[in-house]
N, CA, C and O of each residue as an XYZ file, in Angstrom:
988
protein
N      42.910     82.444     81.148
C      43.900     81.410     80.785
C      43.313     80.041     81.064
O      42.740     79.824     82.131
N      43.443     79.115     80.130
C      42.904     77.784     80.297
C      43.736     77.002     81.296
O      44.858     77.376     81.637
N      43.135     75.873     81.768
C      43.842     75.011     82.716
C      45.131     74.489     82.102
O      46.161     74.428     82.775
N      45.080     74.111     80.821
C      46.274     73.598     80.133
C      47.366     74.660     80.071
O      48.547     74.367     80.256
N      46.944     75.917     79.804
C      47.919     77.009     79.729
C      48.558     77.263     81.084
O      49.757     77.526     81.181
N      47.725     77.181     82.153
C      48.245     77.400     83.508
C      49.253     76.321     83.876
O      50.292     76.608     84.469
N      48.933     75.053     83.515
C      49.867     73.958     83.805
C      51.168     74.130     83.036
O      52.254     73.868     83.554
N      51.037     74.582     81.772
C      52.229     74.779     80.948
C      53.109     75.879     81.519
O      54.332     75.750     81.559
N      52.466     76.985     81.970
C      53.228     78.086     82.562
C      53.897     77.664     83.852
O      55.049     78.010     84.114
N      53.138     76.889     84.680
C      53.693     76.408     85.943
C      54.870     75.474     85.702
O      55.889     75.533     86.390
N      54.697     74.594     84.685
C      55.786     73.678     84.353
C      57.008     74.410     83.849
O      58.131     74.035     84.183
N      56.814     75.449     83.049
C      57.936     76.232     82.539
C      58.681     76.935     83.648
O      59.911     76.982     83.640
N      57.934     77.495     84.627
C      58.556     78.170     85.765
C      59.343     77.183     86.609
O      60.458     77.466     87.048
N      58.743     76.014     86.830
C      59.431     74.985     87.623
C      60.715     74.530     86.967
O      61.717     74.310     87.648
N      60.699     74.385     85.638
C      61.887     73.968     84.912
C      62.977     75.034     84.994
O      64.160     74.712     85.115
N      62.572     76.310     84.928
C      63.536     77.412     85.040
C      64.201     77.420     86.411
O      65.418     77.578     86.514
N      63.397     77.248     87.470
C      63.932     77.207     88.833
C      64.890     76.028     88.988
O      65.941     76.150     89.617
N      64.517     74.890     88.413
C      65.363     73.697     88.487
C      66.717     73.936     87.829
O      67.751     73.545     88.369
N      66.710     74.580     86.659
C      67.960     74.868     85.946
C      68.837     75.825     86.750
O      70.053     75.650     86.821
N      68.212     76.843     87.359
C      68.963     77.814     88.165
C      69.613     77.121     89.360
O      70.778     77.372     89.668
N      68.857     76.245     90.033
C      69.392     75.536     91.193
C      70.550     74.631     90.776
O      71.572     74.574     91.460
N      70.393     73.931     89.666
C      71.457     73.065     89.179
C      72.719     73.862     88.848
O      73.835     73.430     89.138
N      72.524     75.030     88.236
C      73.669     75.875     87.892
C      74.386     76.366     89.147
O      75.616     76.410     89.186
N      73.618     76.737     90.175
C      74.213     77.212     91.423
C      74.976     76.097     92.130
O      76.062     76.321     92.664
N      74.401     74.892     92.130
C      75.082     73.753     92.753
C      76.377     73.440     92.014
O      77.406     73.180     92.637
N      76.323     73.464     90.680
C      77.519     73.196     89.878
C      78.593     74.241     90.146
O      79.768     73.905     90.295
N      78.192     75.508     90.208
C      79.150     76.589     90.482
C      79.779     76.419     91.860
O      80.972     76.662     92.039
N      78.964     75.997     92.843
C      79.470     75.784     94.201
C      80.470     74.635     94.233
O      81.494     74.723     94.910
N      80.183     73.562     93.511
C      81.090     72.413     93.462
C      82.413     72.811     92.811
O      83.482     72.474     93.319
N      82.342     73.530     91.684
C      83.556     73.959     90.986
C      84.381     74.872     91.885
O      85.598     74.720     91.983
N      83.711     75.826     92.545
C      84.415     76.783     93.404
C      85.043     76.091     94.610
O      86.134     76.468     95.037
N      84.373     75.093     95.159
C      84.863     74.422     96.360
C      85.944     73.401     96.064
O      86.912     73.293     96.817
N      85.798     72.650     94.979
C      86.687     71.528     94.720
C      87.722     71.770     93.628
O      88.778     71.137     93.632
N      87.438     72.673     92.693
C      88.315     72.800     91.532
C      89.016     74.151     91.467
O      90.200     74.251     91.789
N      88.299     75.185     91.055
C      88.926     76.494     90.847
C      88.108     77.597     91.507
O      86.877     77.580     91.493
N      88.823     78.550     92.082
C      88.177     79.707     92.685
C      88.830     80.978     92.150
O      90.057     81.066     92.106
N      88.031     81.963     91.743
C      88.616     83.216     91.248
C      89.039     84.134     92.390
O      88.388     84.182     93.433
N      90.125     84.852     92.185
C      90.594     85.857     93.136
C      91.062     87.067     92.349
O      91.477     86.952     91.196
N      90.991     88.225     92.981
C      91.565     89.412     92.357
C      92.668     89.969     93.252
O      92.678     89.740     94.462
N      93.582     90.694     92.648
C      94.749     91.218     93.357
C      94.478     92.667     93.778
O      94.348     93.545     92.925
N      94.391     92.922     95.097
C      94.058     94.277     95.559
C      95.259     95.126     95.942
O      95.112     96.328     96.161
N      96.468     94.518     96.031
C      97.627     95.282     96.505
C      98.848     94.965     95.647
O      98.818     94.064     94.808
N      99.914     95.717     95.871
C     101.107     95.585     95.055
C     102.195     94.723     95.659
O     103.347     94.820     95.235
N     101.877     93.877     96.639
C     102.925     93.118     97.332
C     103.566     92.039     96.473
O     104.641     91.545     96.811
N     102.920     91.660     95.355
C     103.482     90.624     94.484
C     103.918     91.191     93.134
O     104.174     90.425     92.205
N     104.010     92.524     93.005
C     104.479     93.115     91.738
C     105.932     92.733     91.498
O     106.693     92.606     92.457
N     106.344     92.542     90.228
C     105.540     92.670     89.030
C     104.898     91.356     88.600
O     104.239     91.309     87.562
N     105.073     90.306     89.363
C     104.480     89.021     88.987
C     102.970     89.146     88.890
O     102.363     88.727     87.904
N     102.370     89.725     89.918
C     100.935     89.988     89.948
C     100.735     91.483     90.149
O     101.406     92.100     90.976
N      99.816     92.058     89.396
C      99.567     93.493     89.473
C      98.159     93.766     89.968
O      97.255     92.952     89.786
N      97.985     94.922     90.595
C      96.653     95.334     91.039
C      95.729     95.370     89.825
O      96.043     95.987     88.807
N      94.589     94.699     89.951
C      93.661     94.615     88.830
C      93.703     93.291     88.104
O      92.893     93.049     87.209
N      94.656     92.408     88.483
C      94.690     91.060     87.912
C      93.587     90.205     88.534
O      93.288     90.320     89.723
N      92.993     89.349     87.713
C      92.023     88.356     88.184
C      92.558     86.992     87.801
O      92.901     86.751     86.643
N      92.628     86.099     88.778
C      93.262     84.815     88.519
C      92.446     83.661     89.090
O      91.601     83.835     89.968
N      92.735     82.472     88.553
C      92.129     81.253     89.066
C      93.128     80.545     89.964
O      94.314     80.448     89.650
N      92.623     80.050     91.088
C      93.413     79.293     92.050
C      92.905     77.864     92.082
O      91.707     77.636     92.250
N      93.799     76.898     91.924
C      93.382     75.497     91.971
C      93.185     75.074     93.420
O      94.118     75.139     94.220
N      91.982     74.642     93.758
C      91.656     74.246     95.123
C      92.174     72.845     95.447
O      92.363     72.510     96.616
N      92.401     72.036     94.430
C      92.790     70.644     94.634
C      94.299     70.461     94.764
O      94.757     69.371     95.107
N      95.077     71.503     94.497
C      96.535     71.364     94.411
C      97.143     70.811     95.695
O      98.062     69.994     95.645
N      96.640     71.251     96.840
C      97.206     70.828     98.122
C      96.225     70.001     98.942
O      96.420     69.835    100.146
N      95.170     69.479     98.311
C      94.133     68.801     99.065
C      93.159     69.812     99.647
O      93.149     70.977     99.251
N      92.345     69.360    100.586
C      91.266     70.197    101.087
C      91.300     70.300    102.607
O      91.518     69.316    103.314
N      91.077     71.522    103.087
C      90.927     71.765    104.517
C      89.593     72.474    104.728
O      88.835     72.681    103.780
N      89.317     72.837    105.959
C      88.045     73.541    106.204
C      88.009     74.870    105.461
O      86.929     75.395    105.191
N      89.175     75.424    105.125
C      89.207     76.692    104.412
C      88.925     76.535    102.919
O      88.842     77.523    102.189
N      88.780     75.292    102.470
C      88.364     75.062    101.093
C      86.874     75.311    100.922
O      86.395     75.516     99.807
N      86.145     75.292    102.027
C      84.702     75.469    102.003
C      84.351     76.949    102.147
O      85.077     77.687    102.813
N      83.261     77.394    101.540
C      82.830     78.785    101.712
C      82.636     79.116    103.193
O      82.000     78.353    103.921
N      83.168     80.224    103.629
C      83.074     80.730    104.999
C      83.890     79.907    106.003
O      83.902     80.238    107.189
N      84.570     78.846    105.558
C      85.476     78.090    106.424
C      84.865     77.504    107.667
O      85.444     77.665    108.741
N      83.729     76.832    107.595
C      83.136     76.243    108.814
C      84.071     75.198    109.413
O      84.707     74.432    108.688
N      84.148     75.172    110.743
C      85.093     74.270    111.417
C      84.496     72.873    111.507
O      84.104     72.418    112.581
N      84.432     72.194    110.350
C      83.855     70.854    110.298
C      84.898     69.775    110.576
O      84.554     68.693    111.053
N      86.175     70.058    110.280
C      87.237     69.093    110.526
C      88.559     69.839    110.595
O      88.651     70.994    110.182
N      89.585     69.172    111.121
C      90.924     69.747    111.228
C      91.852     69.104    110.208
O      91.593     68.001    109.725
N      92.937     69.803    109.885
C      93.926     69.260    108.971
C      93.476     69.304    107.525
O      92.622     70.110    107.154
N      94.065     68.419    106.697
C      93.754     68.375    105.275
C      93.475     66.932    104.864
O      94.000     65.991    105.459
N      92.648     66.775    103.850
C      92.410     65.467    103.250
C      92.955     65.481    101.825
O      92.959     66.517    101.161
N      93.422     64.299    101.356
C      94.049     64.178    100.039
C      95.145     65.243     99.879
O      95.266     65.881     98.834
N      95.932     65.413    100.938
C      96.872     66.528    100.985
C      98.123     66.264    100.149
O      98.559     65.123     99.993
N      98.677     67.332     99.627
C      99.957     67.329     98.923
C     100.654     68.632     99.292
O     100.052     69.698     99.157
N     101.901     68.585     99.754
C     102.576     69.803    100.209
C     102.906     70.739     99.059
O     103.145     70.281     97.942
N     102.924     72.032     99.312
C     103.343     72.986     98.269
C     104.835     72.875     97.994
O     105.602     72.393     98.828
N     105.230     73.324     96.822
C     106.645     73.348     96.456
C     107.197     74.747     96.671
O     106.473     75.740     96.590
N     108.471     74.804     96.940
C     109.133     76.092     97.092
C     108.983     76.890     95.791
O     109.287     76.391     94.708
N     108.517     78.120     95.913
C     108.312     78.962     94.735
C     106.864     79.037     94.288
O     106.528     79.891     93.468
N     105.984     78.162     94.801
C     104.558     78.237     94.461
C     103.979     79.576     94.906
O     104.362     80.107     95.948
N     103.062     80.114     94.119
C     102.291     81.293     94.525
C     100.986     80.791     95.126
O     100.207     80.111     94.458
N     100.752     81.128     96.387
C      99.690     80.489     97.158
C      98.736     81.522     97.756
O      99.155     82.558     98.273
N      97.448     81.211     97.672
C      96.432     81.955     98.414
C      96.203     81.230     99.733
O      96.043     80.009     99.752
N      96.187     81.969    100.828
C      95.997     81.351    102.140
C      95.187     82.282    103.035
O      95.059     83.479    102.775
N      94.653     81.700    104.083
C      93.939     82.478    105.086
C      94.934     83.016    106.097
O      95.771     82.274    106.610
N      94.845     84.292    106.378
C      95.750     84.940    107.322
C      95.634     84.263    108.689
O      94.542     84.226    109.256
N      96.721     83.731    109.227
C      96.633     82.956    110.471
C      96.038     83.708    111.656
O      95.376     83.103    112.499
N      96.263     85.017    111.733
C      95.802     85.724    112.923
C      94.313     86.031    112.921
O      93.774     86.447    113.947
N      93.617     85.831    111.763
C      92.158     86.025    111.824
C      91.364     84.941    111.081
O      90.139     84.887    111.190
N      92.055     84.083    110.331
C      91.426     82.930    109.661
C      90.319     83.311    108.685
O      89.512     82.461    108.307
N      90.269     84.566    108.276
C      89.200     84.951    107.348
C      89.714     85.766    106.161
O      89.116     85.730    105.085
N      90.808     86.495    106.341
C      91.341     87.338    105.275
C      92.217     86.530    104.327
O      93.085     85.775    104.764
N      91.985     86.692    103.024
C      92.793     86.007    102.015
C      94.056     86.811    101.721
O      93.992     88.018    101.490
N      95.201     86.136    101.731
C      96.474     86.712    101.323
C      97.033     85.882    100.176
O      96.688     84.710    100.023
N      97.894     86.490     99.374
C      98.587     85.753     98.329
C     100.067     86.112     98.377
O     100.437     87.283     98.296
N     100.904     85.093     98.508
C     102.359     85.268     98.585
C     103.027     84.071     97.922
O     102.366     83.156     97.431
N     104.350     84.104     97.923
C     105.122     83.003     97.361
C     105.723     82.160     98.491
O     106.205     82.700     99.487
N     105.690     80.840     98.329
C     106.292     79.941     99.312
C     107.810     80.016     99.187
O     108.374     79.706     98.137
N     108.460     80.429    100.264
C     109.914     80.526    100.297
C     110.501     79.469    101.224
O     111.484     78.816    100.875
N     109.912     79.298    102.394
C     110.440     78.361    103.377
C     109.514     77.195    103.629
O     108.308     77.366    103.804
N     110.103     75.983    103.647
C     109.362     74.759    103.940
C     109.567     74.379    105.405
O     110.458     74.924    106.057
N     108.768     73.460    105.935
C     108.946     73.054    107.334
C     110.382     72.632    107.629
O     110.965     71.821    106.909
N     110.942     73.191    108.695
C     112.314     72.873    109.089
C     113.367     73.791    108.505
O     114.510     73.774    108.961
N     113.017     74.597    107.506
C     113.979     75.517    106.897
C     114.346     76.649    107.857
O     113.571     77.028    108.736
N     115.550     77.169    107.655
C     115.970     78.387    108.343
C     116.065     79.499    107.308
O     116.829     79.403    106.347
N     115.288     80.546    107.512
C     115.165     81.644    106.545
C     115.676     82.933    107.167
O     115.377     83.242    108.321
N     116.449     83.680    106.392
C     116.934     84.983    106.848
C     117.147     85.893    105.648
O     117.453     85.429    104.550
N     116.981     87.189    105.868
C     117.306     88.192    104.866
C     118.384     89.106    105.449
O     118.233     89.637    106.550
N     119.461     89.282    104.707
C     120.549     90.158    105.124
C     120.937     91.050    103.961
O     121.334     90.569    102.900
N     120.815     92.386    104.174
C     121.138     93.365    103.134
C     120.410     93.035    101.831
O     120.990     93.085    100.746
N     119.143     92.701    101.962
C     118.236     92.407    100.838
C     118.463     91.034    100.212
O     117.717     90.645     99.315
N     119.461     90.300    100.657
C     119.748     88.981    100.082
C     119.066     87.905    100.912
O     119.184     87.884    102.137
N     118.356     87.017    100.240
C     117.632     85.929    100.894
C     118.568     84.748    101.141
O     119.305     84.321    100.251
N     118.522     84.230    102.371
C     119.295     83.049    102.734
C     118.340     81.925    103.130
O     117.411     82.132    103.911
N     118.577     80.743    102.587
C     117.815     79.553    102.956
C     118.792     78.525    103.487
O     119.686     78.061    102.779
N     118.601     78.178    104.761
C     119.490     77.214    105.434
C     120.961     77.626    105.329
O     121.845     76.804    105.087
N     121.186     78.921    105.520
C     122.537     79.454    105.571
C     123.186     79.743    104.238
O     124.307     80.250    104.196
N     122.502     79.431    103.138
C     123.059     79.655    101.809
C     122.310     80.774    101.094
O     121.080     80.784    101.049
N     123.065     81.712    100.540
C     122.441     82.825     99.826
C     121.759     82.320     98.558
O     122.332     81.530     97.809
N     120.545     82.776     98.326
C     119.826     82.429     97.103
C     120.439     83.222     95.951
O     120.515     84.449     96.025
N     120.873     82.553     94.897
C     121.488     83.278     93.768
C     120.515     84.276     93.147
O     119.328     83.992     92.989
N     121.034     85.430     92.804
C     120.203     86.417     92.128
C     121.069     87.219     91.164
O     122.262     87.419     91.392
N     120.451     87.664     90.103
C     121.158     88.518     89.155
C     120.287     89.711     88.824
O     119.064     89.601     88.742
N     120.923     90.840     88.637
C     120.167     92.073     88.409
C     119.536     92.057     87.020
O     120.162     91.669     86.034
N     118.283     92.488     86.975
C     117.547     92.604     85.717
C     117.232     94.079     85.482
O     117.741     94.952     86.185
N     116.392     94.343     84.493
C     116.067     95.732     84.179
C     115.310     96.376     85.342
O     114.490     95.730     85.995
N     115.595     97.653     85.590
C     114.886     98.376     86.645
C     113.478     98.725     86.168
O     113.220     98.800     84.967
N     112.568     98.938     87.123
C     111.190     99.289     86.786
C     110.771    100.494     87.618
O     111.325    100.756     88.686
N     109.783    101.220     87.108
C     109.239    102.383     87.813
C     107.778    102.120     88.135
O     106.984    101.820     87.243
N     107.422    102.233     89.410
C     106.047    102.047     89.861
C     105.598    103.304     90.590
O     106.179    103.692     91.603
N     104.567    103.927     90.064
C     104.043    105.156     90.672
C     105.147    106.194     90.879
O     105.178    106.899     91.887
N     106.035    106.267     89.917
C     107.093    107.264     89.977
C     108.275    106.896     90.843
O     109.214    107.681     90.978
N     108.244    105.688     91.444
C     109.342    105.239     92.300
C     110.152    104.201     91.544
O     109.594    103.266     90.970
N     111.466    104.366     91.545
C     112.341    103.457     90.815
C     112.685    102.243     91.676
O     113.067    102.385     92.838
N     112.546    101.053     91.100
C     112.872     99.804     91.785
C     113.958     99.070     91.003
O     113.944     99.033     89.773
N     114.900     98.487     91.745
C     115.832     97.554     91.126
C     115.159     96.189     91.065
O     114.503     95.773     92.020
N     115.319     95.499     89.952
C     114.701     94.194     89.786
C     115.792     93.118     89.718
O     116.809     93.279     89.044
N     115.547     92.019     90.438
C     116.479     90.905     90.446
C     115.752     89.624     90.068
O     114.561     89.469     90.340
N     116.470     88.721     89.445
C     115.946     87.376     89.200
C     116.565     86.436     90.220
O     117.780     86.241     90.234
N     115.737     85.856     91.068
C     116.187     84.907     92.076
C     115.938     83.483     91.597
O     114.983     83.226     90.863
N     116.788     82.571     92.008
C     116.616     81.157     91.696
C     116.693     80.354     92.983
O     117.739     80.296     93.630
N     115.578     79.735     93.348
C     115.494     78.969     94.589
C     116.223     77.632     94.440
O     116.531     77.218     93.323
N     116.501     76.950     95.561
C     117.255     75.692     95.505
C     116.648     74.622     94.600
O     117.373     73.764     94.096
N     115.330     74.657     94.383
C     114.711     73.652     93.515
C     114.673     74.086     92.050
O     114.064     73.412     91.219
N     115.324     75.214     91.731
C     115.421     75.653     90.343
C     114.353     76.620     89.888
O     114.401     77.093     88.753
N     113.385     76.933     90.742
C     112.325     77.881     90.384
C     112.903     79.295     90.369
O     113.495     79.739     91.353
N     112.730     79.997     89.251
C     113.233     81.368     89.106
C     112.079     82.342     88.953
O     111.048     82.012     88.367
N     112.258     83.530     89.477
C     111.243     84.576     89.376
C     111.913     85.904     89.683
O     113.025     85.944     90.209
N     111.228     86.992     89.350
C     111.792     88.317     89.559
C     111.198     88.966     90.812
O     110.007     88.842     91.096
N     112.063     89.655     91.545
C     111.640     90.384     92.737
C     112.045     91.851     92.586
O     112.965     92.187     91.841
N     111.342     92.701     93.303
C     111.634     94.131     93.287
C     112.264     94.550     94.606
O     111.889     94.060     95.672
N     113.220     95.457     94.520
C     113.887     95.980     95.710
C     113.995     97.491     95.566
O     114.705     97.994     94.695
N     113.289     98.204     96.423
C     113.283     99.664     96.331
C     114.554    100.280     96.898
O     115.076    101.255     96.359
N     115.048     99.702     97.990
C     116.283    100.176     98.609
C     117.006     98.988     99.225
O     116.352     98.052     99.687
N     118.340     98.996     99.246
C     119.101     97.814     99.648
C     118.956     97.411    101.100
O     119.151     96.240    101.427
N     118.626     98.323    101.969
C     118.474     97.984    103.388
C     117.152     98.543    103.915
O     117.123     99.365    104.831
N     116.062     98.073    103.310
C     114.735     98.515    103.713
C     114.319     97.930    105.051
O     115.113     97.298    105.747
N     113.062     98.154    105.394
C     112.567     97.809    106.727
C     112.733     96.328    107.060
O     113.119     95.984    108.177
N     112.443     95.450    106.097
C     112.521     94.011    106.355
C     113.669     93.352    105.602
O     113.637     92.149    105.344
N     114.694     94.146    105.245
C     115.822     93.614    104.477
C     116.933     93.069    105.351
O     117.926     92.552    104.840
N     116.778     93.177    106.676
C     117.731     92.597    107.627
C     116.926     91.975    108.762
O     116.378     92.681    109.609
N     116.863     90.671    108.768
C     115.994     89.985    109.718
C     116.773     89.012    110.592
O     117.948     88.733    110.353
N     116.102     88.514    111.587
C     116.593     87.396    112.385
C     116.543     86.121    111.539
O     116.064     86.139    110.406
N     117.036     85.031    112.094
C     116.884     83.729    111.455
C     115.537     83.152    111.880
O     115.266     83.002    113.072
N     114.699     82.830    110.902
C     113.396     82.226    111.170
C     113.486     80.723    110.930
O     113.867     80.300    109.839
N     113.147     79.914    111.920
C     113.114     78.461    111.741
C     111.656     78.030    111.589
O     110.863     78.142    112.523
N     111.320     77.542    110.412
C     109.926     77.234    110.083
C     109.477     75.993    110.859
O     110.116     74.945    110.762
N     108.380     76.096    111.632
C     107.901     74.950    112.426
C     107.337     73.843    111.527
O     107.052     74.080    110.353
N     107.177     72.647    112.075
C     106.537     71.559    111.319
C     105.143     71.976    110.850
O     104.421     72.683    111.553
N     104.779     71.522    109.646
C     103.449     71.784    109.072
C     103.160     73.280    108.899
O     101.997     73.684    108.899
N     104.189     74.091    108.755
C     104.038     75.517    108.504
C     104.921     75.906    107.321
O     105.816     75.167    106.912
N     104.633     77.107    106.782
C     105.376     77.595    105.618
C     105.713     79.062    105.810
O     105.016     79.798    106.508
N     106.814     79.470    105.165
C     107.283     80.855    105.242
C     106.996     81.516    103.903
O     107.484     81.072    102.864
N     106.201     82.579    103.934
C     105.740     83.249    102.717
C     106.387     84.627    102.580
O     106.596     85.333    103.566
N     106.700     84.992    101.336
C     107.219     86.332    101.058
C     106.598     86.865     99.778
O     106.253     86.104     98.873
N     106.460     88.184     99.717
C     105.987     88.825     98.505
C     107.142     89.109     97.567
O     108.278     89.262     98.015
N     106.873     89.182     96.271
C     107.928     89.466     95.296
C     108.355     90.934     95.337
O     109.471     91.265     94.937
N     107.479     91.805     95.813
C     107.812     93.217     96.000
C     108.329     93.362     97.425
O     107.581     93.722     98.335
N     109.601     93.081     97.607
C     110.153     92.829     98.931
C     110.037     93.991     99.917
O     109.910     93.763    101.120
N     110.076     95.229     99.428
C     109.977     96.375    100.338
C     108.538     96.872    100.484
O     108.288     97.903    101.108
N     107.600     96.128     99.903
C     106.194     96.527     99.998
C     105.327     95.296    100.244
O     104.279     95.126     99.620
N     105.775     94.446    101.155
C     105.053     93.214    101.431
C     105.071     92.912    102.922
O     106.133     92.738    103.519
N     103.901     92.854    103.506
C     103.753     92.402    104.887
C     103.574     90.892    104.832
O     102.498     90.403    104.488
N     104.625     90.154    105.169
C     104.600     88.707    104.974
C     105.143     87.991    106.207
O     105.029     88.499    107.323
N     105.734     86.814    106.011
C     106.182     86.019    107.157
C     107.365     86.630    107.880
O     107.711     86.182    108.974
N     108.000     87.649    107.295
C     109.075     88.341    108.003
C     108.531     89.190    109.151
O     109.275     89.577    110.052
N     107.248     89.471    109.113
C     106.618     90.308    110.134
C     105.713     89.423    111.002
O     104.820     88.763    110.470
N     105.926     89.395    112.335
C     105.115     88.521    113.195
C     103.667     89.008    113.298
O     103.398     90.194    113.106
N     102.743     88.107    113.597
C     101.338     88.504    113.745
C     101.111     89.583    114.796
O     100.207     90.407    114.660
N     101.932     89.578    115.845
C     101.779     90.580    116.898
C     102.073     91.992    116.402
O     101.659     92.976    117.015
N     102.801     92.080    115.272
C     103.110     93.388    114.676
C     102.257     93.629    113.438
O     102.566     94.497    112.622
N     101.183     92.859    113.300
C     100.288     93.037    112.159
C     100.706     92.296    110.916
O     100.186     92.560    109.832
N     101.661     91.347    111.055
C     102.153     90.616    109.901
C     101.518     89.252    109.738
O     100.442     88.979    110.270
N     102.207     88.399    108.989
C     101.690     87.077    108.643
C     102.243     85.995    109.551
O     101.500     85.136    110.026
N     103.563     86.036    109.797
C     104.175     84.960    110.562
C     104.197     83.667    109.757
O     104.053     83.676    108.535
N     104.378     82.564    110.459
C     104.373     81.260    109.806
C     102.930     80.879    109.462
O     102.011     81.130    110.241
N     102.745     80.269    108.287
C     101.407     79.926    107.815
C     101.183     78.421    107.957
O     101.920     77.638    107.358
N     100.175     77.995    108.740
C      99.888     76.567    108.873
C      99.456     75.960    107.539
O      98.804     76.617    106.728
N      99.827     74.708    107.324
C      99.438     73.979    106.118
C      97.913     74.012    105.946
O      97.407     74.107    104.828
N      97.201     73.933    107.058
C      95.733     73.927    107.015
C      95.173     75.200    106.398
O      94.086     75.180    105.821
N      95.906     76.314    106.513
C      95.390     77.606    106.056
C      95.525     77.831    104.550
O      94.999     78.811    104.022
N      96.225     76.932    103.857
C      96.389     77.115    102.417
C      95.063     76.870    101.704
O      94.401     75.857    101.930
N      94.689     77.803    100.846
C      93.449     77.703    100.075
C      93.711     77.055     98.722
O      92.937     76.204     98.283
N      94.785     77.446     98.062
C      95.080     76.863     96.756
C      96.260     77.545     96.087
O      96.821     78.508     96.611
N      96.625     77.032     94.923
C      97.772     77.536     94.173
C      97.310     78.392     93.002
O      96.430     77.986     92.243
N      97.897     79.573     92.854
C      97.577     80.451     91.724
C      98.064     79.808     90.433
O      99.215     79.382     90.340
N      97.180     79.740     89.433
C      97.498     79.013     88.205
C      97.590     79.918     86.975
O      98.541     79.818     86.199
N      96.603     80.802     86.798
C      96.538     81.563     85.550
C      95.805     82.875     85.770
O      94.833     82.933     86.524
N      96.275     83.930     85.110
C      95.553     85.212     85.096
C      94.544     85.148     83.958
O      94.925     85.063     82.790
N      93.269     85.188     84.291
C      92.257     85.078     83.240
C      91.716     86.428     82.791
O      91.065     86.516     81.750
N      91.977     87.492     83.568
C      91.522     88.821     83.189
C      92.361     89.846     83.926
O      92.906     89.555     84.991
N      92.469     91.039     83.370
C      93.266     92.069     84.015
C      92.858     93.438     83.487
O      92.766     93.648     82.278
N      92.616     94.363     84.409
C      92.329     95.751     84.029
C      93.328     96.664     84.733
O      93.883     96.314     85.774
N      93.541     97.813     84.160
C      94.469     98.764     84.749
C      94.014     99.172     86.139
O      92.820     99.221     86.434
N      94.994     99.464     86.985
C      94.705     99.815     88.376
C      93.720    100.979     88.451
O      93.894    102.002     87.790
N      92.688    100.803     89.266
C      91.691    101.843     89.485
C      90.548    101.853     88.493
O      89.595    102.615     88.657
N      90.624    101.012     87.456
C      89.565    100.980     86.440
C      88.480     99.974     86.840
O      88.794     98.908     87.367
N      87.207    100.304     86.594
C      86.117     99.382     86.948
C      86.107     98.172     86.026
O      86.129     98.305     84.803
N      86.073     96.986     86.633
C      86.157     95.766     85.834
C      84.894     95.509     85.024
O      84.960     94.871     83.973
N      83.743     95.991     85.489
C      82.473     95.723     84.805
C      82.144     96.737     83.713
O      81.153     96.574     83.001
N      82.949     97.766     83.572
C      82.711     98.766     82.521
C      83.222     98.215     81.187
O      84.276     98.616     80.695
N      82.448     97.283     80.614
C      82.916     96.556     79.429
C      83.105     97.476     78.218
O      83.902     97.175     77.330
N      82.370     98.600     78.182
C      82.521     99.517     77.057
C      83.884    100.217     77.067
O      84.297    100.804     76.067
N      84.578    100.146     78.209
C      85.913    100.744     78.301
C      87.028     99.717     78.110
O      88.204    100.082     78.089
N      86.678     98.452     77.974
C      87.691     97.393     77.916
C      88.744     97.580     76.831
O      89.908     97.258     77.068
N      88.389     98.086     75.655
C      89.462     98.245     74.653
C      90.639     99.087     75.153
O      91.764     98.934     74.678
N      90.370     99.979     76.118
C      91.425    100.860     76.630
C      91.898    100.460     78.028
O      93.035    100.758     78.394
N      91.053     99.794     78.816
C      91.404     99.505     80.215
C      91.927     98.093     80.446
O      92.620     97.852     81.434
N      91.612     97.159     79.562
C      92.096     95.784     79.736
C      93.582     95.715     79.387
O      94.025     96.276     78.384
N      94.344     95.016     80.234
C      95.764     94.773     79.934
C      95.833     93.459     79.158
O      95.991     92.382     79.733
N      95.709     93.579     77.837
C      95.579     92.407     76.990
C      96.781     91.484     77.060
O      96.644     90.274     76.879
N      97.952     92.036     77.317
C      99.159     91.212     77.340
C      99.232     90.314     78.569
O     100.062     89.406     78.628
N      98.359     90.566     79.557
C      98.374     89.755     80.776
C      97.333     88.642     80.770
O      97.367     87.758     81.626
N      96.413     88.677     79.817
C      95.369     87.669     79.772
C      95.929     86.282     79.476
O      96.777     86.111     78.601
N      95.433     85.291     80.230
C      95.820     83.888     80.065
C      97.312     83.666     80.347
O      97.936     82.765     79.787
N      97.855     84.488     81.206
C      99.257     84.335     81.605
C      99.374     83.235     82.661
O      98.748     83.314     83.718
N     100.178     82.210     82.369
C     100.384     81.112     83.309
C     101.346     81.552     84.409
O     102.353     82.205     84.137
N     101.033     81.198     85.635
C     101.850     81.624     86.771
C     102.778     80.490     87.226
O     103.544     80.663     88.174
């Protein structure tokens, strides 16, 4: 190989490495500051979110905390450019008791709110949240009653109730501390959320700092148990009706 050919090959390799590095930096910036992909591994948010859904979470929605960064290095406390979540937002957050596990739930209680569940009915500050019965659904052979709830700010969504007086369907009154939020899953009898204290393996109150971002859109979805990378099976395994679903 001539000297000119060697220089050309070296230059081509260097340019390729440069492009790869630029792409990785761009991906890191997008993931840290703009959007991060998440997948749904459990049924605690059914039917809003189903196992096998892949969604984008906006990292900028609530500002940035140390948990906005990969691996959550403790570089600073609190949030910068912060904006509080709204009641009814679907939020990804770091589990308070270990600061590393990602959870996804719906914001039900804001700082200062009093939250209680009695006979499956949600109460916010002593007032029952209006709900109306919708069509029943069957999940894994189990029949669920479905209700449409409407929060005080007008946000409506459907929740599932397997039995009227399930394990967490009758609770104490929870008073949400300052700078904390009360989270619940839409699948009320199959959700370990703020109704369960951390000492019992639950979530408890979630600090504002622990919020990672707001769920925005389902960009891909495969049937439960199906491999997402088996593209040759997509015509049968992709849930096409869930693609690009706004949350």
